[in-house]
KEFI-365932 format. One record per residue: residue in one letter; x, y, z of N, C-alpha, C, O in turn. Coordinates in steps of 0.05 Angstrom, whole numbers, plus 5000, padded with zeros to 4 digits. Atoms other than C-alpha are relative to their C-alpha. Layout:
N
AXYZXYZXYZXYZ...
This chain:
524
M499449725008508714988306497950094980496649934967T501949895020504415448263501250024973499949984953G498749995026509615538208500849724992500849545008K499150265009511914968165502150044978502250254966P498049965020517714848119498850024972496549974968S500849985028517414978045498949734990500049534998P501050255011513214458008502249844986502149594986D497750145012519614287970502550065017503750275013P497849944982525114218022502750004986504750074998Q497450005014530514147968500850294994499650434978E498949735004534414797972502349984981504749954988S498150055022537214727899502850145005504650124989R498649815009574118198270498250245004497350404988W502649864998569618568292500250295006498350415015R499749714996572419258299499450144974501250274962R500649885026568819498238497050064999495449935013P502949955003562119808218498749794984500149624971S501450205015556719398187500650034970500850254960A499550005029558219198115497550074984497650134961V502549955014550919308099499350304999498650404978C500849724999549620018121502350175013501950275035P497849854988556420358134499450295000498150404981T500249715000556521078154502750124994504749994997L497549885009561721558129501950035023504249955020S498249954978564521728197501149735011503549715016A499150274991564820998220501949884981504049764989K498350115020567920798155502750135001504849994999A497449855000573221338159501649925025504049885023R498550084976574921148231501249734996503449675004N499050275004575520428211502449994982504449864988C497749995018580120588153502550115014504750025010S497749894985584421018199501249795018503749785020D499050224983585020438248501649804983503849714991C498750195018586819988190502850104992504749954991L497449895009592320458167502049995022504449945017E498150014977595420478237501049715003503349675011R499250274997595519718238501549894976502949694978N498950105025598019648167501750224987500750364970P498349785010603920108151500250014970500550234959Q499950005029603919888079498050194988498450304966M502249845011597420268070500450305005498950464994K499849724991599820928102500550184976499550414976R499349825022602621198037497550064983497650244966F502549965015595521138008497850095019495450075012G502049964979592021358072497550164991495350064995L502349845006587721918046498349894979495849894981F501750105021585521597982498649745009496449684999C501350254990584120938019497450075014495349955010V502449914985579321298066497950114982495650034983A501949875017576121728013498749814981496249814978A501150195020575321177961498149805014496049735003S501750194987572520698012497450125008495349995005C502549874992567521188038498250054976495850004977L501649945024565221407969498849754988496549754981S501050245014564720717939498049855017496249725007A501950144983561020458000497250124997495249995004T502649875001555420957987499150064971497050174967S500649915027555621037911498449804984497249874964F501250215017552720377887497849855015497649875040G501950194988546919907899501649775012503949745007A498750214985548419307942499549734987497349684976I500550285009549318577923497849885017497449965040R502350124987543518137941500749885027499249905046A499350164976547217727994500350175025500050065047V499649834977548418328040497750205004497750375022T502349824999541718688028497749875015496549695003P502250134985536518518082497549984983496650184971A502450045017530418218048498149815014498949605024K501950204991524017898071498749874976498949984953W501050165022520417388029497850154985497950174960N502149825012514217828016498650145022499250115046D501449844980509418298050497549875010496050005025D502550134992503817798060500549875028502049685031P499650114973503317668135499149715003499749585022N501050284998499817008120501749804985501249564986C498250195012505516708080501449855022501849965044W499050164978508816158119502650115012503150075035Q497549894989515516508125499450225020500750245041M500749784982512317118156498649905025498950015047K501250124977508116678201502149885019501949905043R497950114984514416338224501550225014502250195038H498749774987517717008237498350095024499450155045A501849914978511617208280500249805023500149885046E499850204979512116548317502650035016502650015040K497549974987519416668332500050265017501350275038M500249754985517917378354498449965026499050095046S501550064976512917098404501949865020501849925044A498050134982518516658432501950205011502750185035V498249794991523017258436498750175022499950235042A501549844980517617648474499849855027499549985048K500250164975517417078525502849975013503049825033G497450014987524817158540502249884984504449854993G497950105017528516858482501149745011499649575021A498750244990533516318500503050055003504050254993K497149984996540716208522501549884976503749964970V498750135023542215768461498350054975495949994975V501549915024540316018392501449874975503849884973F499050115026541015668324498850184978496450244978I500949835023540616098261500849874974503049764971G499450125026540115848190497749974982495850134983D502050045020535915578134498549745006498149685030S501650244995532014928125501649785015500449635030I498450204986537814508151499850045030499749855046T500549944971537014868218497149985007496449875028H502950024996529414918211499249715007497549675024L500850284998529114158207500949875026500549635030W499750094972531514088279497249945011496949785029E502850044991523914118288498649774986496349714992H501150235015522813518242501949765002501649615021A498150234999528413018227501650015026502349795036G498449984976532213278288498450035025499650095046K501649924976526313358336500549825024500449925047R499550174977527912748379502750065013503050055037V497549924989535112968386499750265016500850295037A500549754986532813668404498549965026499150085046A501650054975527713398454501749885022501349945045A498350144980533112978488502150195012502850165035H497649854991538513508493499650315000501150455013L500149715004536014208474497250115006496250294993S502849924995529114288505499450095028497250195034E500649944972529914428579502150195012504450195004G498149834985533014958624501550194982500550274961D498449825016538615388598500749894973501450034954S499250135026540014878543497750014980498049924957R502249995019533215008512500750174976501750394978M499249875025534315198439497850174989495450104989L501749845017531115768402500949964971503150044964N499350085028531015528330499150234981496750264976L500549785019531616128283500849924972501850084956G499650095027532315698221497450024984495349964995T502449995018527515828163500749884973502749964960A499450145025527215378103500250194976498750394974A499449855024529915668038501350275004501950414985D498749744994533116268073502850014988504349824987R497249935008539316588044501050225020499550305038T498949814981543917078079498350255002498050365024E501649765000539517668059497549985017496650175029H502450044984533417358092500749995030499250105046V499150004972537217218156500550285010499850355032L499449724992539617938157497450155006497250305026W502549874996532418178151498849915027497850085043R501150104975530117728208501450115024500250175045L498549904977535717948254499650305003499750405026E500549714997534518678238497250055010496650275020N502849974993527118568254499349845025497049745027G500850074973527518318325500749725010500449675033E499750284991529517578327502349965020502549765033L497950014980535717728369499850225021501750275036D500349774983533018308408498649935027497049745028G501550014975530818368481500849775018499449735038Y499150214982534517778511503049964996504250074977E497150045001541617558525500749714997500549555016A499250275006543916918492502849945011504450135013K497350094992549916528517501549894976503949924974A498850125024551216168451498250034976495849984977V501549975025549116318380501649844978503949894974F498750165021550615808325498850064973496450074969L500949925027550315998252501049814979503449744978M499350135025550215598188498150104979495750074981I501649885021547815948125501750014975504150034976G498549965025549615998052499449804978499949864954T500450205021547515358016497950094979498049994956N502049905019541615717984501050234984500050294962N498749795016546016297962501549874977501449964954T498450135020550615827925498349814982499149764959G501550205015545215337903497650104984496649954967H502449905014539615787877500650194977498750254962F499549815021543216247829502449914983504249784994P497650065016548116167771502550145012502250345026F497549904989555416297788500350304995501050455014A499549725007555616967752498150185016498850425020E501949834985549517217791500750015030500350225043E499150004972552117017859502549835003502449595010P497450144997559516817859500649965030499450095047P499350054972562716557923500750255016500050275039A499449754985565217257941497550125012497750225034D502549884989558017487950499149855024498349975044T500850164977556316907996501850055024500850075046I498149954978562617028037499350275013499350295037L500649734990560817768044497349995015496950135035G502650034987553617578062500349885028499049975047I499650134974555917118118501550195019500850205042R498749804983560617658143498050205011498150275034A502049814991554718138146498249885021497550025040V501650144980550617628185501549995027500450045048L498450014976556317538234500250285013500150305038D499949724989556918298242497450055015497450175037K502549954987549518318258499749855026498749965046I500150164975549917758309501750135022500950165045R498249874980555818108344498850265010499150325033A501249754991552018768345497649945018497250095038K502550064984545618448373500649845025499249885045Q499450184977548817938420503050015006504449815002P497149964997555718218438501349825020503749775019K498950164978556617768499500049704994501149545008A500450295005554817108466502449884987503850004971L498250175016559516568443498749964973496349894972V501150055027558616518368501449764988503949764986G498950235014559615848334499350014971496950014963L500550005029560415888259500649734988502749624992L499850265013559215248221500550034971499550224958P499850005029561515098151497349924987495749795000I502350105015556115008099500349704997502549604990F499850295001554614268101500549904971499750044952P499650115027556813828042497349934988495449865002R502550075014551513707989500849874974503149884965G499450155024550913297926501449745006502349695028R499050274996553412597916503049995006503949855024D497150024997560912717910501350274996500050474994V498549755001566413227904499750154974500650384972S500449875026564613387832497550174999497150324980D502549845000557913697852500650305000502250395016A499449715003557914427830499450165024500950345032C500649854976554414677892501949945022502650125038R498150064979559114307937502750144996503950245014I497549865007565114607901499850295009501650405021R500449724992562215307912500050035030501150215041N500149994971560715157984502849975013503450105033E497350044988567814917997501750254996503450325013I498649745004570615567967499250195022500950335034V501049824979566215948016501149915027502050085043N499150094974568015508075502950065006503650135028K497249944996575415598064500550285009502450335024E499649724993574616348072498650085026499850225042I501549904977569316428125501249905026500850025047R498750104976573216008175501950215011502550215035K498149804992578116588177498850235016500250395027F501449804984572817028209500149935029499450105046C500150104972573616618273502650075014504750045003D497649924985578316868327500649805022502749845036G499450194979577816278375499650105028500449975047K500549884974575816738431497050045005495949955025T502949974999568616948419498649884976496249824977I501150115024567616668350501649754993504049764989F498750265002569215928340499249874974496949874966W500550165024569815518277499549715009501249585021I500850264991566214858288499449834975497349844963D500150155026567514388229500149705006502049595015F500250294998565213668230498949884975497849664974N501050095025563513598157501249734992499949574979D498850265008568413018149498649765012498849545002R501550234988563912598194497849904982496949674984F502250085018558712588139501049874974499449784958L498950085026563412378083501749745002502949695023T498250235002566911738061502850104994503250344989A497349935006574311728048500350114972502150274966D500049905027572711867975498450254996498050344973G501649765002568512467991497149964993495750164986L502850055005561812127979498450085025499150035047L501849924978556112418021498249775006496749674990S501550244992553011858060497050044999496050235011S503049995001545611728045498949945028496650015033E500950054973545111478117499750265015497950295032Y500049744986546612178142498550224985497350394998F501349805017543712588084498449854979499449824956P501650165020538112198049499650144974499650014953D500449855025536812747998502550154991502450314973R497449885005544112957997500050305004501550454990L500149724992542413628027499350045029500650195043H501049974973538613548093500849765017500549535007P499250234984541113118151497649825008495349915010S501850194987537512498177500250045030501750215040E499949984971536312398251502949955011503850095029I497350054991543212098259501950234993503950285007G498549765007546012708223499750225022501750355028Y500449814978542913148277501349915026502250085041E498550104976545912698331503050084998504250175017I497249935004552812818301500350305004502250395017W499949714998551313568297500050085030501650245039F500249934971549213608371502649925014503650085031A497650094986555313208393502350194995504050245013A497849815006559913708358499650275015501550405022L500649744987556414308390500049985031500450195044K500450034971555614028461502350135016501750265036P497949874984562614238486499850315001500450435021Y500349715002561214948463497650105016497750315029I502349934984554314968494500749985030500050165045D499350034972557014708560501950225009501550345030Y498249784994562615218558498650265003499150415022A501549744999557915798543498250025024498050245036L501949994978553015608597501450005027500350105047S498650024974558115468651502050225005502950255027D497949794998562816048637502749885009504350025020G497550134992568415548649501949984976501650124956R498150045021574115308607498949824978497449644983L500950175022572915018538501349735003503849715004P498850274994573814268549501649894977501149954953S498450155019578913848514498249794988496449695002P497949935019579613618458499350214980500550224958V500849805019576214198425502250204995503550295014N497849815008581114648387498950284999497050344986L500949724999580415388402500150134973498350284965F499549855025583115608335499849814976500549574978P499750155025582215368264503049984995504550155005S497250035005588915128238501150264989499950384970R498749755010593515728227501049954972501949734965V499250035028595115848155502650144994503150355005T497649875010601715998122499550044970499349854955R500749945028600216348056497649844992497449744970E502550135006593316038061500449704994498949594977N499550295005596115318062501049954972500849724963V498950045027599015427993502849885002504349955020R497350125001605014997977502050224994501750374975M498049785004611115447984502049924979504449884985D498250065022614015277916499150174977497750374980E500649845023613315527846497050034994496250224980L502849985005605815397846498650215017496350285011S501349814982604515917900499050254986497350394996T500849765015603816467848497649964983496450154974V502350065018598316117808497649885015495549875004Y502150124985594215797863498250225012499350405025P501749784990588016227880500150035030499649845045V499849944971588916557948498650275005499150464992S501149754991584717077983501850135020503850015029R498549874978587317578033498450035025498950195042I501550014976582117428085501749865021502849655015R498450124979585617288150498449985026496250085028N501250014973583917108222500050285012501650455005E500349744987581817688266502750095011504349945022G497549894991587618148282501850074977503750234982Y498449935023590618188213498850244987496550234978G501149745008589718908191498850014972497150184967A500949985028588618778117497249904996495949964976Q502650135005582318378127497750194995496250154977D502449835001577418938139499950164974497850154959W500249835024579219408082499949834975498649914956W499950175024580518848032497249894995496349894972L502750105004573618548044498150224993496350194977D501749785007570319228043500450084971498450154957R499549935028573619377976498749794982497649864961L501250215015571318707950496950044999495750014978L502949954999564218867973499350244982497350234967N500649765016564419557941500249944970498650044954N499750075028566919277875497749824990496749864968R502250175007561618737874497450174998495750124981N502349825001556419277889500050154974497950184961Q499949855025558819687830499349824976497949914958I500750185022558419077784497049964998495949974977V502950055000551318927805498550264991496650244976D501449745006549319667801500350084970498650214959S499549935028552319727731498249864980497949954957K501750165018547519207703501549914975500449904953G498350105021553218967660501350204982502950134964A498949795017555119637630502750105011502950315023I497249934992562619647645501749994975501949784962D498249995023567419867590502849915006503849734992L497250054994574219837623500349885028498949965047V499350124974577019417680503050055004504749984988F497249964992583519627715500549795021499349795043F499550244984586318987747502950005010504750004993G497349994990592318997793500350025030498649935045D499349974972595519177859499750295009497950444999S500249734990596719837896500450214978499350434980I499549815021599320177834497550054984497050284975T502649975013592620057801497950115019496450295012H501849904979588820177866500250315001498250455006N499449724996592020867868499050184977499450424978W501549835018588121097807497850155016497050375008D501949874983583221267863501350225017499950385030G498649804984588621697896501550204982500450394973E498449835016594322017858498950034971499350234958G501049995028590921847792497150084998495950054977R502949945000584022097812499150204979496950174967E500849805020584022697765499949874972498049924957Q499950145025585922267706497649804998496449774977L502250195000580821737726497350144996495650044981A502549855003575322257732499650094971497450084960E500249915028576922507662499349764982497749784964L500650245015576821797634497149915004495849814985R502750094994570121667668497950174986495550104986K501949855016566922217627499349864974497349914962T500450155025567621737568499349715005497849594990Y500250294996567921047598499049935028499450075047S500750124975564820627652502349835009503149644995I497550124991570820397693499649865027498549975045L499950154975571519857746502949975008504549844994N497350014990577919937786500249775021499349815044I499750224981579619267818503049955006504049735006G497350024990586619427840499950015031498450165042Y500050024971588219247913502950025010504749875001S497449974989594219487952501049745012499649615027G498850244989598918917969499549744986500749534993D500750255013595918407922502349894983503950044972R498250145017600117887887498449854978496049874978T501450145022598617467826497949815010495749794999E501950204990595216927867497450125011495350005010H502449874991590417427897498250094977495850084979L501649935024588317667828498649754989496349774979V501350245009587016947809497549945017495449885006W502350054982582416867870497850194994495550114991R502149815004578717507858498749974972496350004969G501150045026578017367784498249764998496349764983E501650255001575316667796497550015017495749855013N502250014980570516857852498250255000497050305020G502149805001566517457829500750264986498950404976E499549745010570318067805500150014969500250234958L500250015029570317847732497449884990497249804967D502650115007563117607732497950225000498150425014G502349835000556617947716500150244981498450414982Y499849785019558818407659501849904977503149694979K498350065023562318397591501650264993500650434980A498349775004568018897590501050014971501349814958K498749965026570919187526503049955002504349854984C497050014997578019217554500749965029499550095047V498950044974581818967614502950085000504549974984M497249914997588319317634501249865024500349905046L498850164979592818857674502950085005504550094987M497249984992599119007713500249875028498849965047I499850144975601218537769502849875002503949794981G497550154996607518227799502050135018503850005028T497949874984611418757838500049915029502049935042N500150104973609018467904500949705002501049595024N499050285000611517767884503149995002504349824990Q497149994998618617957902501249765014503549695010G499150244987619117337945500249764983501249554991N500050225019618216897884502250044979503250264975R498249985022622916737828498650144977496150114974P501449875022621517157766498549814982496349884972E501450205017619616527727497349935012495449884998D502550074987614316367779498150235001495650194998T501749775002611717077781498750014972496350074969A501050005028611017047705497949784996495949834982A502150215002607216387712497450095013495250035004G502449894987602516747760498650204982496150204980V501249815019601417307709498549844978496349924970K501350175020599816767657497449895010495449884995R502550114989594716457703497950225002495550164997V501949784999591417137713498950054972496550094969L500949965028591117227637498149774992496149834978E501850225006587916537631497350035013495249975002T502549954986582716727683498450224986496050194982I501449795015581117367645498849894974496549954967A501050115025580516977580497549835004495849824987R502350184995575616487611497650165009495450105001K502249854989571417007647499150224982496750294981Q500649775017571717577597501249954972503050094963P498850085025573117237530499850214978501450214959Q500449805021570617827489501950245003502150404985A498549764994575318337522502750004988504149804986K497249955007581618627494501650035026500650165045V498449984976587218557546502550174994504050114976L497549845002592519097554501849895022501349935046L498150114981598318747588502350205003503850254984L498049814993602919247622502449865013502049675028P497750114985610019097645499750085030498450285037V499749924973611319097719501750255001503950264990F498649755001613419817732502849975013503249815032P497449994987620719957749499850095029498250275035R500049924972622020007823502950005011504749894998A497449984988627920147869501950154982501150284963Q498049865015634420417841501249814979501149574982P498850175021637920167778502149825012503749905028G498150194990641719537792499249855025500449655032E500850134976638119367856498349754993497249734971E501250265005635218667862497050024992496149884974A502849975006627918887862499550094971497749994957R500249915028628919257796500649784980499249734961K499250225018632518667764497949784999497549664978K502050205000627118187785497650084982496749924966N502249905016621618607754500850004970499149924953E499150005028625718677690500049724989499249684965K500050285009626517927686497149904995496649764975V502850075004619017827695499050114974497649974959N500949875025617718317639501049874975499649854955E498950145023622317957592498449754993498049684970I501650245005618017337601497250064992496249954972I502849965004611017617603499450144974497250114963R500649875025611718047541499549794978498249854958G500550215019611817387504497249895001496449744983Y502850094998604617257527498250164981496050084975A501749835017602117827483500149904971502249844960D500150095028599717617414499450234981499250184956G500549775017598318317388497150024992496350204977D502950005008590918147380498350015026497350225033K501550004975587217927443501550125024500450245041I498249904978593118097488502050194987503650104970V498249805011596918737472502050095021501250175043W497949914982603618917504500250304998500750414976V500049715000603519647524502250095020501750095044D497849934983610219897551500850294996501850374975F499349725001611220627566501950075024502250315031T498549954975615720547627502650164995503750275014A497649845005621720877593499550295006501350445013K500749724994618021537604500250065030500150295038F499849964971618621427679502950035009503450105032L497250014992626221407678501450274994500950394973D498449775005630921997685502549914985502849684978K497650065016637722037650501749785013503349654999D498550204986640621577703498549745004499549555017G501750244997635021067699498549995026497349795032D501449994974632121287766497150084995496550214975V502849935003624621357777499150195023496750255025K500849854977624721787840498550264993496850345009W501449765007622322407803497149964995495450144998I502850075006615822057784498849825021496449785022M500950184978615521567843501650065024503949975027S498449904977617721877908501049775017503149795030D499250244985618021187941501349794982501849574991R498950185021620920877877498349764997499349544992L501950225004614720447871497350094989496349984970H502749915008608220847864500150274986501350464996P499949755015607221387811498650225014496750185030N501549764991605222097829498050084978497649934959A502049925019599922487792501150024971499849964952A498849985026604722627735500449734987500249704963G499850275011605921887728497449894989497449764969Y502650095011598521747720499350154975497850054958A500549855024598222297668501449874976500349844954I498550155021603621937628498649744993498349674970W501450255003600021287638497550034983496949884965T502549965013593421567615500450054970499049944953E499549945028596221847550501049764985500549734961A499050245013599621187535497849804993498049674973V502050215004593420757542497450114987495849954977R502549895011588021237517499449904972497149834966P500750105027588721037443499049715000497349644984Y500950284999587820307462497149985011495549825001F502749994990581620467503498050084977495949964974K501749905022578720847443499649784979497449754969A500250215020580220277396498249775009496749664994A501650234989577119747442497150075003495349904999C502749924993570920147460498650154977496150184978G501249865022569820527395499150285008497250394995K500849734992569321187432502350135016502150365025
């Protein structure tokens, strides 16, 4: 080949528009579809569409989803390799395509005898679109610039991400960014090769053992990206355990440098892919014993006990679950705002739909506050305490130093005991303290819901009795103005038509209650 790997080989659902370049109309259509599939969101329909459209176009993009080439020098080896691959594309491409970084690139080196034996002739001939040191953004650029154009593949296999997690500090590229980058690459593959079987591989294990920081980040990513697979056109192909001992040690026989496979590692890789290649080329049934679906998850495999409120859980689901698209898009938009802010964020609003709806019923109050403060609204409809723990640990509390974080969470944990919901709130507070130690935290009670005496109201009241004890009056301040939401009978319907979400008047009351705390924390 004319290109060559880097001199240092150590690399330290698809009914939706592209996450990289969404258009307003496509975004709005997608949100409308989401609302029809997800009745919980209907009460926020208009603000969900408007906020999603606006935020998708208001900020710069995180690195992982922004197509990028290495440089403009056509003589650099990466661009030479791209030109080489474009020549192969011009000759008709291939039925079997591998996409990735140096681990894929090295099918032409450590894996060349395996490739020659199994992936070099007829329809099984492989087009290797791996480039050493690539991250998701580089793959996006290559796919946007012709490497999947002009031919019809039968099978496309993707593994990417180890350079996203391994080349930057956590705060610069948290797992959420890598997850979103991989989703963007999958979107691009589906757009370019809609008829192909897509095999998504987990990021391979790296480092000596389970304590390796990059391996830990990779496993966080792997747990989420597997949920992008539907078992129909996109398959999760996980054979990482073949490379590990029972204690989680990465075998030097399979990975001599604890990053790139040896020849026997490539043999294991091919053996895992062969049933999928045969299936794609024959148009027949997927042979046994390959499992069509990744294991179905119940509350993301969280133990259904008191710990479920504190264990970090995302809301990414297998294809067909309506929350996946909008939740990921909101995560992307918030990460974009963080990057675009260059660290200049004064206030963070952290919570569920009641916080999310500052973008809706509370938009006038929010606009007024934004005349004085830089505000990041990371409220998500439907979120529970465990979802805030996941978001806080994986990117939404990284990359800036806020003056003040306003937290209200727990009303969606109605399925948990109040004591366990309170434990979840405590875990969220601990996450905030670790990620934003300089910030003042305004801890709000869970708002009253339902009618007086009903079980949902009593549960929230019990949670509030516990969590107010977490406030120390210094770093964590208890701010309770909920009495202003009650009429003479203790009902909230006048301010919350569904007895859950405040109307504009409710956000006005809220604003006036917290404004003095914002001023004290920010000095303005």
